[in-house]
C-alpha positions in Angstrom: 98.8 231.0 119.4 96.4 228.6 117.6 98.1 226.0 115.4 97.3 225.9 111.8 96.5 222.5 110.2 99.9 222.3 108.6 101.7 222.8 112.0 99.6 220.3 114.0 101.5 217.3 115.3 101.0 214.4 112.9 101.9 211.8 115.5 98.3 210.8 116.4 97.2 210.6 112.7 98.3 206.9 112.7 95.2 205.9 114.5 92.9 207.0 111.7 91.8 204.8 108.8 90.9 207.8 106.7 92.3 211.3 106.6 91.4 214.0 104.1 92.6 217.6 104.0 91.4 220.4 101.8 92.3 224.1 101.7 88.7 225.2 101.0 85.9 223.5 103.0 83.3 225.1 100.6 84.5 222.7 97.9 83.0 219.9 100.1 80.0 221.8 101.6 78.7 223.1 98.3 78.6 219.7 96.7 76.9 218.2 99.8 74.2 221.0 99.8 73.3 219.8 96.3 72.1 216.4 97.7 70.7 217.7 101.1 67.1 216.8 100.9 67.0 214.2 103.8 68.5 214.3 107.2 71.0 211.4 106.9 73.5 210.3 104.2 75.6 207.2 103.7 79.3 207.9 103.1 81.5 205.5 101.1 85.2 206.3 101.3 87.6 204.5 99.0 90.9 205.2 97.3 88.9 207.0 94.6 87.6 209.6 97.1 84.2 210.0 98.8 80.8 209.1 97.5 77.9 210.5 99.6 74.4 209.0 99.1 71.0 210.3 100.0 67.8 208.5 99.1 64.1 208.8 99.7 61.0 206.5 99.4 63.0 203.9 97.4 62.3 206.0 94.4 65.1 208.6 94.3 68.8 208.4 95.0 71.3 211.2 94.9 75.1 210.6 94.9 77.7 213.3 95.3 81.2 212.3 94.2 84.2 214.1 95.7 87.2 212.7 94.0 90.5 212.1 95.8 92.2 214.7 93.6 90.0 217.5 95.0 91.8 217.1 98.3 95.3 218.4 99.0 95.9 215.2 101.1 93.9 212.0 101.0 94.8 208.8 102.7 92.8 205.6 103.4 94.0 202.4 104.9 91.1 200.1 103.8 89.5 199.3 100.5 86.3 200.9 101.5 84.9 202.5 104.7 81.1 203.0 105.0 79.2 204.9 107.6 75.9 206.8 107.9 76.0 210.4 109.2 73.6 213.2 110.0 74.0 215.4 106.8 72.4 218.4 108.4 74.8 218.4 111.3 77.8 217.8 108.9 76.8 220.8 106.8 76.4 223.0 110.0 79.9 222.0 111.1 81.4 222.6 107.6 79.9 226.1 107.5 80.6 227.0 111.1 82.7 230.0 110.0 80.0 231.0 107.6 79.1 229.7 104.1 80.7 232.5 102.0 84.2 233.9 101.7 84.6 236.8 104.1 87.4 239.2 103.3 89.0 236.5 101.1 89.5 234.1 104.1 89.2 230.4 103.3 88.2 227.8 105.8 90.5 224.8 105.6 89.3 221.3 106.6 90.8 218.1 107.9 88.5 215.1 108.1 89.5 212.0 110.2 87.7 208.7 110.7 89.0 206.0 113.0 86.7 203.2 111.9 83.4 201.4 112.7 81.5 203.0 115.6 83.9 206.0 115.8 82.9 209.6 115.1 83.8 211.6 112.1 86.2 214.3 113.3 86.4 217.6 111.5 89.1 220.2 112.2 88.4 223.5 110.6 90.7 226.5 110.5 90.2 230.1 109.4 92.6 232.9 110.1 94.4 231.0 112.8 91.2 230.1 114.6 90.8 226.3 115.0 87.5 224.5 115.6 87.0 220.8 115.9 83.7 218.9 115.6 83.1 215.3 116.4 80.0 213.9 114.6 78.5 210.6 115.7 78.5 208.0 112.9 75.6 205.5 112.5 75.3 201.9 111.3 75.0 202.2 107.5 71.8 201.1 105.8 71.7 199.0 102.6 71.5 201.6 99.9 69.3 201.1 96.8 70.8 199.6 93.8 69.1 201.2 90.8 71.0 198.8 88.6 71.4 201.6 86.1 74.1 200.3 83.8 75.4 202.0 80.6 74.6 198.9 78.4 70.9 199.4 79.1 70.9 203.1 78.4 68.5 203.8 75.5 68.7 207.6 75.3 71.4 210.1 76.4 71.5 213.8 76.0 74.2 216.1 77.3 73.3 219.8 77.5 74.3 223.1 79.0 72.6 223.5 82.4 71.4 227.1 81.8 68.6 226.1 79.4 67.4 223.4 81.7 67.3 225.9 84.6 65.1 228.2 82.5 62.8 225.3 81.5 62.4 224.2 85.1 61.5 227.8 86.1 58.9 227.9 83.4 57.3 224.5 84.1 54.2 224.4 86.3 55.3 222.8 89.5 51.7 222.4 90.7 51.8 219.3 88.4 52.2 216.0 90.1 54.5 214.7 87.4 57.1 215.8 84.9 57.1 214.0 81.6 60.3 213.4 79.6 59.9 212.6 75.9 63.2 211.6 74.3 63.3 210.6 70.7 65.5 210.3 67.6 62.9 212.4 65.8 61.5 215.9 66.5 60.9 217.2 69.1 63.9 215.2 70.3 63.6 216.3 74.0 60.3 217.6 75.4 59.5 218.3 79.0 55.8 218.5 80.0 53.9 219.3 83.1 50.1 219.0 83.7 49.2 221.5 86.4 46.3 223.5 87.6 46.6 225.9 84.7 46.7 223.2 82.0 49.7 221.6 80.4 53.1 223.3 79.6 55.9 222.0 77.4 59.5 222.9 76.7 61.2 221.6 73.6 64.9 221.2 72.9 65.8 220.3 69.3 69.0 218.2 68.9 70.7 220.9 66.8 70.2 223.6 69.5 73.3 225.4 70.7 72.4 224.1 74.2 72.6 220.4 73.2 76.2 219.2 73.2 75.6 215.5 72.6 72.5 213.7 71.4 72.4 209.9 71.4 68.8 208.7 71.2 68.0 205.3 69.8 64.2 205.1 70.4 61.2 207.2 71.4 60.5 207.0 75.1 57.9 208.9 77.2 58.3 208.5 80.9 56.7 210.4 83.8 58.4 211.2 87.1 57.0 212.6 90.3 57.8 216.3 90.6 58.2 215.9 94.3 61.0 213.4 93.7 62.8 215.6 91.1 62.5 218.9 93.0 65.6 218.2 95.2 67.7 217.8 92.0 67.1 221.5 91.2 69.7 222.4 93.9 72.4 220.4 91.9 71.1 221.9 88.6 71.6 225.5 90.0 75.3 224.7 90.7 76.1 222.9 87.5 77.4 223.9 84.1 76.4 220.7 82.2 73.9 218.0 82.7 73.6 214.5 81.2 70.1 213.1 80.9 69.9 209.4 80.5 67.1 206.9 80.5 67.4 203.1 80.4 65.2 200.4 79.0 63.0 200.4 82.1 62.4 204.1 82.0 64.6 204.9 85.0 66.1 208.4 84.8 69.7 209.4 85.5 70.5 213.1 85.8 74.3 213.7 86.1 75.4 217.2 87.0 78.9 218.5 86.3 79.8 221.0 89.0 82.9 223.2 89.1 84.2 224.3 92.4 85.8 227.7 93.1 89.2 226.3 92.2 87.9 225.1 88.8 88.0 221.4 89.8 85.1 219.2 88.6 82.8 217.2 90.8 79.7 215.2 89.9 76.3 214.8 91.4 74.0 212.2 90.1 70.3 211.7 90.7 68.5 208.4 89.9 64.7 208.4 89.7 62.2 205.6 89.2 59.4 206.3 86.7 55.9 207.0 88.0 53.8 203.8 87.6 50.5 205.6 87.7 49.9 206.4 84.0 46.2 205.5 83.6 44.9 209.1 83.7 46.2 211.1 80.7 45.4 214.3 82.5 47.2 213.1 85.6 
């Protein structure tokens, strides 16, 4: 008879520097899908939980935060453990029993990591069937520091995600860039694209039902490459709220609040550097 996670012998757990257990593996896989736009990710484990970072072209960085409280059990023996992992393989293992609930069955997950150079071990269980996966970890790269600190934030808007989802659907994604205009004065928040069919705009006044918080201190217009922002649509689709912030350099932070099936909140944050090529107004 297969052993469930709860009845496994804990004797050999002492060798691991990190152990995390969760009753519903989808709480982890759904968040990771929201940042899965490159093959590899860097994992930072600390007493606060897990931060998983994916970046591309030194222009965009996505961070998924899975707080310690999301797990039923979470133990770590060092201040921080860092390793790189193939995110595609990790997601394939996490969804080995399928990605949706079948007949109400939940896949439980136990993650173990022994330290530098060791694999990440996943033990998944569903309906008494146990599968374990060992995923090779890689030497972590230096991740980008966007140096995005709250003291340099010029404009910040928190809004319900549904209106931004609609706006993204209506914008012309043949455009190379997406322009954000944020201002204390009308139109407050304007998103513009400049595609094959001409330009399209979506406006969000600050007194709209969809805008929950509006803190804009100066008018800013910045453009960002659509190709860089497209991956963030995955996080937007899962989220209920989004915080849009820009700093004094024009860097963009999109922070998505995502509730899992148990009603717990996780965050996914995207940082994007502004597009430098602003010479051509019809760019």
